[in-house]
MARBA-3410 file (N, C-alpha, C, O; in Angstrom, 1 decimal):
124
0.8,-1.2,0.0,0.0,0.0,0.0,0.9,1.3,0.0,0.6,2.2,-0.7 ~ 2.0,1.2,0.8,2.8,2.4,0.8,3.4,2.7,-0.5,3.5,3.9,-0.9 ~ 3.8,1.7,-1.3,4.4,1.9,-2.6,3.3,2.5,-3.5,3.6,3.3,-4.4 ~ 2.1,2.0,-3.4,1.0,2.5,-4.2,0.7,3.9,-4.0,0.4,4.7,-4.9 ~ 0.7,4.4,-2.7,0.3,5.7,-2.4,1.4,6.7,-2.3,1.3,7.9,-2.6
2.6,6.3,-1.8,3.6,7.2,-1.5,4.4,7.7,-2.7,4.0,8.8,-3.2 ~ 5.4,7.0,-3.0,6.2,7.5,-4.2,5.4,7.6,-5.4,5.5,8.5,-6.2 ~ 4.5,6.7,-5.6,3.6,6.7,-6.8,2.7,7.9,-6.8,2.4,8.5,-7.8 ~ 2.3,8.3,-5.6,1.4,9.5,-5.5,2.0,10.8,-6.0,1.4,11.6,-6.6 ~ 3.3,10.9,-5.7,4.0,12.2,-6.0,4.6,12.1,-7.4,4.6,13.1,-8.1
5.2,11.0,-7.8,6.0,11.0,-9.0,5.3,10.2,-10.2,5.7,10.4,-11.3 ~ 4.3,9.4,-9.9,3.7,8.7,-11.0,2.3,9.2,-11.2,1.9,9.5,-12.3 ~ 1.5,9.2,-10.2,0.1,9.5,-10.3,-0.1,11.0,-10.8,-0.9,11.3,-11.6 ~ 0.7,11.9,-10.2,0.5,13.3,-10.5,0.7,13.6,-12.0,-0.2,14.1,-12.7 ~ 1.9,13.2,-12.6,2.1,13.4,-14.0,1.1,12.6,-14.9,0.7,13.1,-15.9
0.7,11.4,-14.4,-0.2,10.6,-15.1,-1.6,11.3,-15.2,-2.2,11.4,-16.3 ~ -2.1,11.9,-14.1,-3.3,12.6,-14.1,-3.3,13.8,-15.0,-4.3,14.2,-15.7 ~ -2.1,14.5,-15.0,-2.0,15.7,-15.9,-2.0,15.2,-17.3,-2.7,15.9,-18.2 ~ -1.4,14.1,-17.6,-1.5,13.6,-19.0,-2.9,13.2,-19.4,-3.2,13.3,-20.6 ~ -3.7,12.8,-18.5,-5.1,12.4,-18.8,-6.0,13.7,-18.9,-7.1,13.5,-19.3
-5.4,14.8,-18.7,-6.1,16.1,-19.0,-6.8,16.7,-17.7,-7.5,17.7,-17.9 ~ -6.4,16.2,-16.6,-7.0,16.9,-15.4,-6.3,18.2,-15.1,-5.2,18.4,-15.6 ~ -7.0,19.1,-14.5,-6.4,20.4,-14.2,-5.4,20.3,-13.1,-5.4,19.4,-12.3 ~ -4.3,21.1,-13.2,-3.2,21.0,-12.2,-3.6,21.2,-10.8,-3.0,20.5,-9.9 ~ -4.6,22.0,-10.4,-5.0,22.2,-9.0,-5.5,20.9,-8.4,-5.0,20.6,-7.3
-6.5,20.2,-9.0,-6.9,19.0,-8.3,-5.8,17.9,-8.4,-5.8,17.0,-7.5 ~ -5.0,17.9,-9.4,-3.9,16.9,-9.4,-2.9,17.2,-8.2,-2.5,16.2,-7.6 ~ -2.6,18.4,-8.0,-1.7,18.7,-6.9,-2.3,18.3,-5.5,-1.6,17.8,-4.7 ~ -3.6,18.6,-5.4,-4.3,18.2,-4.1,-4.3,16.7,-4.0,-4.1,16.2,-2.9 ~ -4.6,16.0,-5.1,-4.7,14.5,-5.0,-3.3,13.9,-4.6,-3.3,13.0,-3.8
-2.3,14.4,-5.3,-0.9,13.9,-4.9,-0.6,14.2,-3.5,0.0,13.4,-2.8 ~ -1.0,15.4,-3.0,-0.7,15.7,-1.6,-1.4,14.8,-0.6,-0.8,14.4,0.4 ~ -2.6,14.5,-0.9,-3.4,13.6,0.0,-2.7,12.2,0.0,-2.6,11.6,1.0 ~ -2.3,11.7,-1.2,-1.7,10.4,-1.3,-0.4,10.4,-0.5,-0.1,9.4,0.3 ~ 0.4,11.4,-0.6,1.7,11.5,0.1,1.5,11.6,1.6,2.2,11.0,2.4
0.5,12.4,2.0,0.1,12.5,3.4,-0.3,11.2,4.0,0.1,10.9,5.1 ~ -1.1,10.4,3.3,-1.6,9.1,3.8,-0.4,8.2,4.0,-0.4,7.5,5.1 ~ 0.5,8.2,3.1,1.7,7.3,3.3,2.6,7.8,4.4,3.0,7.0,5.2 ~ 2.8,9.1,4.5,3.6,9.6,5.6,3.0,9.3,7.0,3.7,8.9,7.9 ~ 1.7,9.4,7.1,1.0,9.1,8.4,1.1,7.6,8.7,1.3,7.3,9.9
0.9,6.8,7.7,0.9,5.3,8.0,2.3,4.9,8.4,2.5,4.1,9.2 ~ 3.3,5.4,7.7,4.7,5.1,8.0,5.1,5.6,9.4,5.8,4.9,10.1 ~ 4.7,6.8,9.7,5.0,7.4,11.0,4.4,6.5,12.1,5.0,6.3,13.1 ~ 3.1,6.1,11.9,2.4,5.3,12.9,3.2,4.0,13.0,3.3,3.5,14.1 ~ 3.6,3.4,11.9,4.3,2.1,12.0,5.6,2.3,12.8,5.9,1.4,13.7
6.4,3.3,12.6,7.6,3.5,13.4,7.3,3.8,14.8,8.0,3.3,15.7 ~ 6.2,4.5,15.1,5.8,4.8,16.5,5.4,3.6,17.2,5.8,3.4,18.4 ~ 4.6,2.7,16.6,4.2,1.5,17.2,5.4,0.5,17.5,5.4,-0.1,18.5 ~ 6.3,0.5,16.5,7.5,-0.4,16.7,8.5,0.2,17.7,9.5,-0.5,18.0 ~ 8.3,1.5,18.1,9.3,2.1,19.0,10.6,2.5,18.4,11.6,2.7,19.1
10.6,2.7,17.1,11.8,3.1,16.4,11.8,4.6,15.9,12.6,5.0,15.1 ~ 10.8,5.3,16.4,10.6,6.7,16.0,11.4,7.6,16.9,11.1,7.7,18.1 ~ 12.3,8.4,16.4,13.0,9.4,17.2,12.1,10.7,17.2,12.1,11.4,16.2 ~ 11.4,10.9,18.3,10.4,12.0,18.3,11.0,13.4,18.1,10.4,14.2,17.4 ~ 12.2,13.6,18.6,12.9,14.9,18.4,13.2,15.1,16.9,12.9,16.2,16.4
13.7,14.1,16.3,14.0,14.2,14.8,12.8,14.3,14.0,12.7,15.1,13.1 ~ 11.8,13.5,14.3,10.5,13.6,13.6,9.8,14.9,13.8,9.3,15.5,12.8 ~ 9.9,15.5,15.0,9.3,16.8,15.2,10.0,17.9,14.4,9.3,18.8,13.8 ~ 11.3,17.8,14.3,12.1,18.8,13.5,11.7,18.7,12.0,11.5,19.7,11.4 ~ 11.6,17.4,11.5,11.2,17.2,10.1,9.8,17.7,9.8,9.5,18.2,8.8
8.9,17.4,10.8,7.5,17.8,10.6,7.4,19.4,10.6,6.7,19.9,9.8 ~ 8.2,20.0,11.4,8.2,21.5,11.4,8.7,22.0,10.0,8.2,23.0,9.5 ~ 9.8,21.4,9.5,10.3,21.9,8.2,9.3,21.6,7.1,9.1,22.5,6.3 ~ 8.6,20.5,7.2,7.6,20.1,6.2,6.4,21.1,6.3,5.9,21.5,5.2 ~ 6.0,21.5,7.5,4.9,22.4,7.7,5.3,23.8,7.1,4.5,24.4,6.4
6.4,24.3,7.5,6.9,25.6,7.0,7.0,25.6,5.5,6.7,26.6,4.8 ~ 7.6,24.5,4.9,7.7,24.5,3.5,6.4,24.4,2.8,6.2,25.0,1.7 ~ 5.4,23.7,3.4,4.1,23.6,2.8,3.4,25.0,2.8,2.8,25.4,1.8 ~ 3.5,25.7,3.9,2.9,27.0,4.0,3.6,28.0,3.0,2.9,28.7,2.3 ~ 4.9,27.9,2.9,5.6,28.8,1.9,5.2,28.5,0.5,4.9,29.4,-0.3
5.2,27.2,0.1,4.8,26.8,-1.2,3.3,27.2,-1.5,3.1,27.7,-2.6 ~ 2.5,27.0,-0.5,1.1,27.4,-0.7,0.9,29.0,-1.0,0.2,29.4,-1.9 ~ 1.7,29.7,-0.2,1.6,31.2,-0.4,2.2,31.6,-1.7,1.6,32.5,-2.4 ~ 3.3,31.0,-2.1,3.9,31.4,-3.4,3.1,31.1,-4.6,2.8,31.9,-5.4 ~ 2.6,29.8,-4.6,1.7,29.4,-5.7,0.4,30.2,-5.7,-0.1,30.5,-6.8
-0.2,30.4,-4.5,-1.4,31.2,-4.4,-1.2,32.6,-5.0,-2.1,33.1,-5.8 ~ -0.1,33.2,-4.7,0.1,34.6,-5.3,0.3,34.6,-6.8,-0.1,35.4,-7.5 ~ 1.1,33.5,-7.2,1.3,33.4,-8.7,0.0,33.2,-9.4,-0.3,33.8,-10.5 ~ -0.9,32.4,-8.8,-2.2,32.1,-9.5,-3.1,33.3,-9.5,-3.7,33.6,-10.5 ~ -3.1,34.1,-8.4,-3.9,35.3,-8.4,-3.4,36.4,-9.3,-4.1,37.1,-10.0
-2.0,36.5,-9.4,-1.4,37.5,-10.2,-1.6,37.2,-11.7,-1.9,38.1,-12.5 ~ -1.2,36.0,-12.1,-1.1,35.7,-13.5,-2.3,34.9,-14.0,-2.5,34.7,-15.3 ~ -3.1,34.3,-13.2,-4.3,33.5,-13.5,-4.0,32.3,-14.5,-4.7,32.0,-15.4 ~ -2.8,31.7,-14.2,-2.4,30.5,-15.0,-2.1,29.4,-14.0,-1.3,29.5,-13.1 ~ -2.8,28.3,-14.3,-2.5,27.1,-13.4,-1.2,26.3,-13.8,-0.9,25.4,-13.2
-0.6,26.8,-14.9,0.6,26.1,-15.4,1.7,26.2,-14.3,2.7,25.4,-14.4 ~ 1.7,27.2,-13.5,2.7,27.3,-12.4,2.7,26.1,-11.5,3.8,25.8,-11.0 ~ 1.5,25.5,-11.3,1.5,24.3,-10.4,2.2,23.2,-11.1,3.0,22.5,-10.5 ~ 2.0,23.1,-12.4,2.7,22.0,-13.2,4.2,22.3,-13.1,5.0,21.3,-12.9 ~ 4.7,23.5,-13.3,6.1,23.8,-13.3,6.7,23.6,-11.9,7.8,23.1,-11.8
5.9,23.9,-10.9,6.4,23.7,-9.5,6.5,22.2,-9.2,7.5,21.8,-8.6 ~ 5.5,21.4,-9.6,5.6,19.9,-9.4,6.8,19.3,-10.2,7.5,18.5,-9.7 ~ 7.0,19.8,-11.4,8.1,19.4,-12.2,9.5,19.7,-11.6,10.4,18.9,-11.6 ~ 9.6,20.9,-11.0,10.8,21.3,-10.3,11.1,20.4,-9.1,12.2,20.0,-8.9 ~ 10.0,20.1,-8.4,10.2,19.3,-7.2,10.7,17.9,-7.6,11.6,17.3,-7.0
10.0,17.3,-8.6,10.4,16.0,-9.1,11.9,16.0,-9.6,12.6,15.1,-9.3 ~ 12.2,17.0,-10.4,13.6,17.1,-11.0,14.6,17.2,-9.8,15.7,16.6,-9.9 ~ 14.3,18.0,-8.8,15.2,18.2,-7.7,15.4,16.9,-7.0,16.5,16.6,-6.6 ~ 14.3,16.1,-6.8,14.4,14.8,-6.2,15.3,13.9,-6.9,16.1,13.1,-6.3 ~ 15.2,13.9,-8.2,16.0,13.0,-9.1,17.5,13.4,-8.9,18.3,12.5,-8.8
17.8,14.6,-9.0,19.2,15.1,-8.8,19.7,14.7,-7.5,20.8,14.2,-7.4 ~ 18.9,14.9,-6.4,19.4,14.6,-5.1,19.6,13.1,-4.9,20.6,12.7,-4.2 ~ 18.8,12.3,-5.5,18.9,10.8,-5.4,20.2,10.4,-6.1,21.0,9.6,-5.6 ~ 20.5,11.0,-7.3,21.7,10.7,-8.0,22.9,11.1,-7.2,23.9,10.3,-7.1 ~ 22.9,12.3,-6.6,24.0,12.8,-5.8,24.3,11.9,-4.6,25.4,11.5,-4.3
23.2,11.5,-4.0,23.3,10.6,-2.8,23.9,9.2,-3.2,24.8,8.7,-2.5 ~ 23.5,8.7,-4.4,24.0,7.5,-4.9,25.5,7.5,-5.2,26.3,6.6,-4.8 ~ 25.9,8.6,-5.8,27.3,8.8,-6.1,28.2,8.9,-4.8,29.2,8.3,-4.7 ~ 27.6,9.7,-3.9,28.3,9.8,-2.6,28.5,8.4,-1.9,29.5,8.1,-1.3 ~ 27.4,7.6,-1.9,27.5,6.3,-1.3,28.5,5.4,-2.0,29.2,4.7,-1.4
28.6,5.5,-3.3,29.6,4.7,-4.1,31.0,5.1,-3.7,31.9,4.3,-3.6 ~ 31.2,6.4,-3.6,32.5,7.0,-3.3,32.9,6.5,-1.9,34.1,6.1,-1.7 ~ 32.0,6.6,-0.9,32.3,6.2,0.4,32.6,4.7,0.6,33.5,4.3,1.3 ~ 31.8,3.9,-0.2,32.0,2.4,-0.1,33.2,2.0,-0.9,33.8,0.9,-0.6 ~ 33.7,2.8,-1.8,34.8,2.4,-2.6,34.6,1.3,-3.6,35.5,0.8,-4.2
33.3,1.0,-3.8,33.0,0.0,-4.9,31.7,0.4,-5.5,30.9,1.1,-4.9 ~ 31.5,-0.1,-6.7,30.3,0.3,-7.4,29.0,-0.4,-6.9,27.9,0.3,-6.9 ~ 29.1,-1.6,-6.4,27.9,-2.3,-6.0,27.9,-2.4,-4.4,29.0,-2.8,-3.9 ~ 26.8,-2.1,-3.8,26.8,-2.2,-2.3,26.7,-3.7,-1.9,26.8,-4.0,-0.7 ~ 26.5,-4.6,-2.8,26.3,-6.0,-2.4,27.6,-6.7,-2.4,28.5,-6.5,-3.2
27.7,-7.7,-1.5,28.9,-8.5,-1.4,28.8,-9.6,-2.3,27.8,-10.0,-2.8 ~ 30.0,-10.3,-2.6,30.0,-11.4,-3.5,29.2,-12.6,-2.9,29.4,-12.9,-1.7 ~ 28.4,-13.3,-3.7,27.7,-14.4,-3.1,28.6,-15.7,-2.9,28.1,-16.6,-2.2 ~ 29.8,-15.6,-3.3,30.7,-16.8,-3.2,31.4,-16.7,-1.8,32.2,-17.6,-1.5
END
């Protein structure tokens, strides 16, 4: 379920709904609900298992809340000023592209730290 709603909600379902002709505003809201559902279920799972660092989780929640408010204000002003919903599409595309770049950078750093291309050991 987490795979269906989490990563797929932000990176697969959003662009797919745009491709089907849905307006950017409901697509952004749908993706946000899917990501929120996954975040809540995963947080609950860590909390029940006793592996959730509450201080760290609180810090990340605060950053997420402030970032959401900032994004909402910026997109809201752009929509009111220019009356174009394409800014939502550009904003989602920017977030996805940033995520791809950060994943690649993290992967390269991990390879450099490990000193080998594959993180797996030899089966022999």
